[in-house]
C-alpha positions, 0 to 999 in steps of 0.5 A: 479519335481515329480517322474514321471518326469513331471514339473510345473511352476507358477508365482507370481506377486509382485506389487509396489506402490511408487507413492507419494501423488500428492498435490498443495499448495498456499500462498498469500500476507499480506498487510494493508488490509489483516493482515492474509492469509489462506494457502491452500493444495489439496491432491489427496489421501484419506489415508494421514496424513499431516502438515504445518511447517513455520517461527518462529516455526509455525506448524499446522495440519489443511489443510488450516491454517490462518497465519499472518507472511510472509515466506515459509510454508512447507506442508508435506503429507504421504500416510498411506497405502504406507508410501510415502511422498510428500512435497510442499512449499507455499510462503506468501509475504509481501506488506506494500508499502506506496505511496510517496506523495508530497503536495503543497499549496500557498500564499493568496494575495490581488490579489489571494484570494484563492489558489488551493491545489496540490499534486504528488503521486507515484501510480495511484491506490489511494484514497485521503482526504484533512483536514485542518483549520475550519474543512475543509474536501475534497476528490477532488484532487485539492480543492480551499481553501481561508483560511491560514493554514496547510492542511494534505493530506492522500493518500491510496493505494487502492490495499494494503490499505496502506496510507501515508500523506504530508502537504501543507501549505497556507500563507497569504500576504495581507499587504498594501504598505505604500504610501507617497505623499510628502509635495506638495507645493503652486502654485503662480504667481512666482511658476507655477509648482511643482514636487511631490515626492510621494514614495511607499514602500511594 
């Protein structure tokens, strides 16, 4: 208000920016094929400072660090212009499950000169290898063998790369039975027949 009684007004706009940075983080899975996992973070703001914290005091100022331990990794990012902060968690899961395997062999006899090895496994996503006596190696699921001994089966999960083993034993039983035909006898005019008393033992 001035002396002539006239008045004027003006408006000042005060804007606020309290939006935290938008971010996306990803973890992964540790297994026998992948002993490390690369964490990933995507931030939509240019003017930021950030860092990771994780198990056993893990810290990193890299955007995509590699880690070798399962657990939760917390990513914190701060907009340096607004000082607003966002936090997200990336989880690294462990997968070291091994297949459960049972292997079976058999017995070589005079009737069956060979044995087919067999097995059962808890997973269908597998690769396998048999090893045995005299340098025997086979990747067939059910190889036929003619040598007695222990055959080691190694089964590997093709998804996580973890392996387990089982042993199939092949025995041999080719012992011949003992035959005893008895004493026999002599046929004469009086003795016209004889009873044979043969015995066989196995």
